[in-house]
N, C-alpha and C positions, 0 to 999 in steps of 0.2 A: 229593345224594348219594345215588347207589342205594341204597345199606347205610344205615340209619341207624346212628347213637352216640348208643347210652343212658351219660349220664355223672348218678353224682349225686355227694351225699360219703359216703357208706357205701359207692358203688363204688368212690370213687379209694380209698378208707380200705381195702378191700378187696385190691385189687388192686396199687394202686401206681402213682406215675409211669410206672415201665419196664410195667407192662400197660397202664394208657393209652395208651399213647405208640403199645404194638407193637394195640391196638384200633384207633387211628386210621388206623395204614397198614392194617393189612384192610379198613377199611372204602374207601379208598379206591385201592385197586386189588383186582382182581380175576384169577386164573389160567385166561384165554381169557377170554371174551365171557360177557357176561353173557346167560341166555339168554333171550328173546322173551318178551310175557304173551298174547301172543293166538297161532292157529292165521295161518297164512298161505301164499298164493300167489305168487310175485312171477317178472319176467324179470332175467337179470344177463349183464353185460356184463363179459369181466376184459380187459384190455387189456396185455399183456409186453411190455419193450423190454427185450433184452438190449444194444445198440448196434453190431450189426449192422449192415450195410449192409443188410438184407431187411428195413427197417422194421417198427414194432410188431406185433404176431400178435393178434388179437383170436378170443375166445373166446363165444358164446352158451350160453346155460345157463335151466334153468326148473327151480324149485325152490322145495318142498313143505315146508313144515311144519308138526309138531302138537307137540304134549310133548315135547319132544325127540327125539323121531323126526326126521328129514329126508330129505328122496328131493332126487335133482340128476339134472337127463336132459341129452343132447346127444347133436349128430350128429356123430360122429367118421370125419371119411374116407369119408359120405356113412353109416357105419354110425349105430346109434341107438343111444346104453348108458345103461343109469341105473345109478345107485348110491345106496341104500340103508343109510343110519348107523339102529344099532337101539340105544344107549346100557340099555337096559332090560335085552336081551339077549347086552350086550357083542360085540356082533359087525355088521359091513359087508355088506351084499351087492354084490355087481358083476353087473348082468344080463345079458347079450348077447339081448335079445325077437327076431332072426332064429333064434338059434337055441336059442332055449328054452331055456335054459342059464344056472346063474349062478355063481360063485368066489364061497365064505366066506370071511371075515376078522375076525383080530382090528379089534376096532375104532380099536384105538394103532395098527393097520400103515401102516407109510406105502405097502402098496401098496393101500392102498383109498382111490383116488384116481382120479378124474376126467383125464384127461390132457390135459397145457395147461390145466389150471383152478383152480390153487390158491385154498383156501381159509381164512382165518384166523380166519373167522368157526366154521370146524366143529369137531368136539371133538379132529383133531390138531394141531390147533395149537397148541402148547407156547410159549406169549408169555401175558406179564402184560399185563392193560387199567387203566391208570390215568384215570381220573375225571379232566378237567381244567373242562368245564362246560356249558356250552348252547350252543348259536351255530343261529342259523337255516340253512338250505343247500337256496338252490334253492327257496325257498316254503315247505321242510319245517324246524318245530321239531326239532331232534336234541338227543342227547347225545355232545360230542367225548372222547373218549380219547386217550390217548400208547399204543403198542404196541411192547410189548419183548421180545424174546428169540433166543434163541442165533443162529437163522437168518434173524429176523423183525424188521421197526423200520421207522416210519409212526405215523399218525393216523387210526382209525376212527371213523366216526360213523354209528350207529344212532337210530330215530327214540325218542318217547319208551315206548310199547310194545315197546322195543330188539330192534325189527325191524335188520337190517341194512341202510345206507343205502349209504353209504361207505364205501372205502377207496381210501389210498394211500402205498405207503414202500418199500420194498424186501426178496425175498426170497432168497435165501440168503446163503456167506460172501463177503466182503470182494473175496473173489479174482473170484466167478463172482454177483456177487449181478445179481436182474434187476429190473428198475423196474413197479411193478402198481403199475393201476388198477382198484379195481372201484365198480361200479356199479349196482345194484338198484333196478327201471322197475318203475312197472304193479304194488304193492305188493296186494294183495285177501287185505282179511282176514276171516278166514272158518273155519270147525271143518275141516278136511279127512277124507277118508272115509278109513276102516281103511285099504283093500286098496292103497293107495297106500302102504302102509311092509311091504307084503309081499314074499314071495316068488308068483307065481301057478300056481296048481293044474297048468297042466298045462307046469311046465317039472322038466326030467330032477332028476331027487333034491328035489322038494321034500317027498317023505314025510322024507327024513331032517333035516329043517332047525332049527333051534332052537322048538321048539314055543310056551314060554315061559320068560316071566322068572324073575328068581329074586324071594322078597318085598323090596318096598321096607320104608323104616324107618316112614314111613305104614301101611304095611299088618299088621306088629307092631304098632307102639303100639295101633293100631283091635284088633286079636283081644288089646292087653292090657287092653284097657279093657271090651271086653268079657267077659270072663273077671271084670274086677274087679269087672264090674256085679254079673254072675251070684253072684260071690262074698257082697256082700251083702244079693244076696234069698236065697240058700242058703248060711246057714251051717257048714253044713258041708261045702261047699267049702274047702279047708286053704290059709292062708294064703297058702304058698310052692308054689308050682306052675310 
């Protein structure tokens, strides 16, 4: 189980049976896919079947990931397209390398997608991932999840370090459901270069891009810790700051 469940007599007495039940449910299900614990590069094949006579559609992508930041690129109608997700900035950038231009979207925007390449593991997937157990898939030890959302249903498999590995299910409503199979391969675990998740400086509008993220909770906690340390060393600093 990804999230540890801490229980003790004192804990049970504090939160009661109802609180313990909530803790169990939260521990077994997460909103969105659990984030990978390592950087990686991987090839992806997306297979979509909508029941038409034309047969399934295939899309091939390359994905880079590092500490919440994600970059995907593919060739759409012969043109190279790249999508960068920056949760720290709360934006996504759609890059057009041929024109050296980009579009910026809110990270939750449905427009921030590469055409015909759904990503149930990404930041816009509104689904609950419920942990089912471990399973060996094609010689790889994985964690299996049931994926449930308003417009998504199926199963997902992640590696032990939570890198996406497989997805099989449907996207869309009952009237327009599309069967989707996603396979990650040639996964290379390593720290990824920062420039992969940034807009190139020779792109039009580069100077107007988001410059930096707001402070994270960890940054704030670290700042408070440093102030507390200084206050202990220098009693003249007020207790309340």
